[in-house]
C-alpha positions as CSV (number, residue, x, y, z in Angstrom):
1,M,36.7,15.5,22.4
2,T,38.8,16.9,19.6
3,R,39.7,15.1,16.3
4,E,43.3,14.7,17.5
5,Q,42.2,13.1,20.7
6,A,39.9,10.7,18.8
7,L,42.4,9.4,16.3
8,P,44.0,6.8,18.5
9,Y,40.6,5.3,19.2
10,I,39.6,4.6,15.6
11,S,38.9,0.8,15.3
12,F,37.2,0.6,12.0
13,C,36.9,2.5,8.7
14,A,34.5,2.4,5.8
15,D,33.5,4.6,2.9
16,D,30.0,5.4,1.7
17,A,30.0,2.5,-0.7
18,L,30.2,0.4,2.4
19,A,33.6,-0.9,1.6
20,V,35.8,-1.7,4.6
21,R,38.8,0.5,4.4
22,S,42.2,0.9,6.2
23,I,42.9,3.8,8.5
24,F,45.8,4.5,6.3
25,D,43.4,5.3,3.5
26,M,41.5,7.8,5.6
27,P,41.3,11.3,4.0
28,D,41.4,14.5,6.0
29,N,37.7,15.1,5.5
30,A,36.7,11.8,7.1
31,R,34.1,11.9,9.8
32,L,34.8,10.2,13.1
33,V,31.8,8.6,14.7
34,G,32.2,7.4,18.3
35,W,30.6,5.6,21.1
36,Q,31.7,5.8,24.7
37,C,32.2,2.2,25.9
38,G,33.5,2.0,29.4
39,F,36.6,4.0,30.0
40,E,37.6,4.3,26.3
41,P,35.6,5.4,23.2
42,L,35.4,3.4,20.0
43,F,35.5,5.4,16.8
44,V,34.6,4.5,13.2
45,G,36.2,6.6,10.5
46,V,33.8,7.1,7.5
47,W,34.1,9.1,4.3
48,S,32.9,9.3,0.7
49,Y,34.7,7.3,-1.9
50,L,34.2,10.4,-4.2
51,P,37.1,12.9,-3.8
52,G,36.2,16.2,-2.1
53,V,32.8,15.0,-0.8
54,R,32.2,15.4,3.0
55,L,29.5,13.3,4.6
56,N,27.0,15.0,6.9
57,D,26.5,13.9,10.5
58,Q,23.4,11.8,9.7
59,E,25.1,9.9,6.8
60,A,28.3,9.3,8.8
61,E,26.4,8.0,11.8
62,E,24.3,5.7,9.6
63,I,27.3,4.2,7.9
64,A,29.2,3.7,11.1
65,T,26.1,2.2,12.9
66,D,25.5,-0.2,10.0
67,M,29.1,-1.4,10.1
68,L,29.0,-2.0,13.8
69,I,25.6,-3.9,13.5
70,E,27.2,-6.2,10.9
71,L,30.1,-6.8,13.3
72,K,27.6,-7.5,16.1
73,W,29.3,-4.8,18.2
74,F,26.1,-3.7,19.9
75,A,25.3,-5.9,22.9
76,G,22.8,-8.7,22.4
77,E,19.7,-8.0,20.5
78,H,19.3,-4.4,21.7
79,E,18.8,-1.6,19.3
80,P,22.0,0.3,18.4
81,T,22.5,3.4,20.6
82,P,23.0,6.8,19.0
83,A,26.7,7.9,18.6
84,D,28.1,9.9,21.5
85,F,30.5,11.8,19.2
86,I,30.5,12.9,15.6
87,I,33.6,14.8,14.6
């Protein structure tokens, strides 16, 4: 999946200070972390609050997973699954 294909599926955004952000604040260097859920993916846009800093895959996935855990997005009491996409 390309970045352009993933953009419509961004449901949540956060920065590395764990502040919930708006998709309209998302910089060009944001990482898109996605999980395939049924027919459509769900993506979380994550980035550093520091200008010019790009998160690596592990940092981006950890922030996105933590956000979804807080939102109780993962079913039941199961462990979170690894992301299917990191763009």
